C-alpha positions in Angstrom: 103.1 150.0 132.3 103.9 147.3 129.8 106.1 148.2 126.8 104.5 147.5 123.5 106.0 144.5 121.8 106.3 145.0 118.0 104.6 142.0 116.6 104.9 141.6 112.9 103.4 139.4 110.3 105.6 137.4 107.9 103.8 136.2 104.8 104.9 133.5 102.3 102.6 134.0 99.4 101.7 131.8 96.3 104.1 128.9 97.1 103.4 126.5 94.3 103.7 122.7 94.7 102.8 119.7 92.5 101.3 117.1 94.8 98.9 114.1 95.0 96.2 115.1 97.5 92.6 114.0 96.9 90.0 111.4 97.5 89.9 110.1 93.9 92.4 107.5 92.7 93.1 109.6 89.6 94.3 112.5 91.9 96.7 110.2 93.6 98.1 109.1 90.3 98.1 112.2 88.1 98.4 114.8 90.9 97.6 118.5 90.7 98.9 121.9 91.3 98.5 123.5 94.7 99.1 127.0 96.0 99.9 127.6 99.7 99.8 131.0 101.5 101.0 131.4 105.0 100.9 134.3 107.5 102.9 134.1 110.7 102.7 136.6 113.6 105.9 136.8 115.7 107.8 139.2 117.9 110.2 141.1 115.7 111.9 143.1 118.4 115.3 141.3 118.4 115.7 140.9 114.6 114.7 144.5 114.0 117.6 145.6 116.2 120.2 143.0 115.4 119.7 142.5 111.7 120.8 138.8 112.1 119.0 135.9 110.5 119.6 133.7 113.7 117.4 136.2 115.6 114.5 136.0 113.1 111.9 133.5 112.1 113.7 131.9 109.2 111.2 131.7 106.3 113.5 129.5 104.2 113.0 126.9 106.9 109.3 127.6 106.9 109.2 126.9 103.1 111.1 123.7 103.5 108.6 122.5 106.2 105.7 123.3 104.0 107.3 121.5 101.1 107.8 118.4 103.3 104.1 118.4 104.3 102.9 118.9 100.8 104.9 115.8 99.7 102.9 113.6 102.1 99.7 112.6 100.3 96.4 113.4 102.1 92.8 112.7 101.1 91.6 116.1 102.3 92.9 119.6 102.1 91.9 120.0 105.8 94.4 117.3 106.8 97.4 118.7 104.9 96.6 122.3 106.1 96.4 121.1 109.7 99.7 119.2 109.3 101.4 122.3 108.0 100.2 124.3 111.0 101.2 121.6 113.5 104.7 121.4 111.9 105.1 125.2 112.1 104.2 125.3 115.8 106.5 122.3 116.6 109.5 123.9 114.8 109.0 127.6 115.6 107.9 128.2 119.2 108.0 132.0 118.6 104.9 131.9 116.4 102.0 133.6 118.1 99.4 133.2 115.4 99.3 131.6 112.0 96.9 131.4 109.0 97.5 128.7 106.3 95.5 128.5 103.1 96.0 125.5 100.8 94.4 125.8 97.3 93.9 122.9 94.8 94.0 124.3 91.3 91.5 123.0 88.8 89.8 120.5 91.1 87.9 117.6 89.6 84.4 118.9 90.2 82.7 118.0 86.9 82.7 121.6 85.8 84.9 124.7 85.4 86.4 125.9 88.6 89.7 127.8 89.2 90.4 126.4 92.6 89.1 125.1 95.9 90.8 126.2 99.2 90.9 125.4 102.9 92.1 128.1 105.3 92.9 127.3 109.0 94.1 129.7 111.7 95.7 129.0 115.1 96.7 131.2 117.9 99.2 130.3 120.5 97.8 130.8 124.0 100.6 131.3 126.5 98.4 130.2 129.4 98.1 126.7 127.9 101.8 126.2 128.3 
């Protein structure tokens, strides 16, 4: 009988960045405010027992990776969201699943709109390794 592995979800919510993503020239010059939300599923067995940061998924490093990706200009939210996911998986092999949502606040749509968002999810399939 397999022992149950205590997977947990770490969420980094409402990370705010000023960036220059968009298809319009004005967006690349003036920029806009973006909100990023991330959920990461990982095995928390070791950090639950050890209480040591080196045994856990370091969310300060997650934040720094997201900030780096947000600083690289993209035309589309789909592109920056996918880059964030790819960077997370490259740097944190212990991630089993992630959901990343990137929201552009006050997008230039020709009318009032609070935000537009793109959400992508990815699961790690151990059999693909």
